N, C-alpha and C positions, 0 to 999 in steps of 0.2 A: 851662655855656657853653663850657668848655674842650673837652669831648668833642665837641660838635657842631661847634665851630670847627675842631678838629683833623681830624675825620673829613671835613669839607667840604674841607679842604686836600688830603687825599690823593687825592681824585678830580679835582683841578684841575691842568691844565697838564702832565700826565705824558706827553703825546704830541706835543710840539712837534717839528717837523722844520724843518731849515734847507734852503733851496734856494740854488742857485748860479747866477750869471750868467756869460755869456761874457767872457773876457778876450782881446781881440784875436783871433788865430787859434789860440790854445792850448787852447781848450776851456772848460768850465765850471769856473772856478777861484775866483771871487769870491763871498763871502757877500753876499746881497742886503741892502743897508743898512736899508731900512725894516722889513723882516721881522725883522732882528736887533734893531733898536731896540724893536720891539713885544715880542719875546720877553724881552729884557733888562728891559724895563719891568715885565712880568708877574712875572719872577723877583724884581725889587726889591720889588714889592708883597708878594709872598709872604714875602720876608725880613723886611719890616716887620711883617707879621702874626705871623710866628714869633717875632720879638723881643718883640712884645707878649705872646704866650703865655708866653715865657720869664720875663717879669717878673710873671706872674700867680702869686699865692701858692698857688693850688690846682693847680698843674701837676705836682706830685710824681709821680703815676703815669705821666705822659707825658714827663717831663723828658729821658730818654735819646733818645726819638724826636725830640723838638723839637731837641735839640742836634745829632743826626745830620743832620736836614734843613737846619738852619742851616749846618752845615759843607758839606754837598753843594751846596746852592744858592750859597753864597758862593764856593766853589771854582769851580763851573761858570760863574758870572757873571764871575769874574776871568779865567778861561781865554778866554771869548768876547770880553771886552773886549781882552785881549792879542792875540788872533787878529786882530781888526779893526784894532788899532793896527799890527801887523806888516804886514797886508794893505795898509793905506794907505801905509805907508812903502815897501813894495816897489813899489807903483804909481808913487810919486814917484821913487824911485831908478832904476827901470827906464826912465823917461822921460829921466832925466839921463844914464844910461850907454849907452843904445842909440845915440844919435847925437851928433854934435858933437865938440868938442875933447876932452872928458873921456874919451870912448871911445878916442880915439887916444893920449892920455897914459897911460891905465890899461887897456891891452888885456886883461890877465888878469882884472881885476875886471869889465870890460864883458862878457866871455864868460859870466859867471854869469847875466846877464840875457837871454841869447839862447836 
């Protein structure tokens, strides 16, 4: 069961690509939300499956590969989630700093968003 489950894992989800959407007139800068959610969801499903394999008492021959994939997927998921968080904060702050009183009070900081 471990062999078939693990070999099934290797053929899954290795070719995911992110697409970007337009941000104002600056070009394609934003990760598309629904697509990112779908990819992160697949990655979390794979992490749960790998955690299950890790707890299997017959995993000894595959333990290093399972640990490697757990680390890779966990790190990748964290990076994507941080990227989306920063992206959302940037959009919010850009709206705050581009116009209004804050841009006048903090001109140096407002230039970063132009």
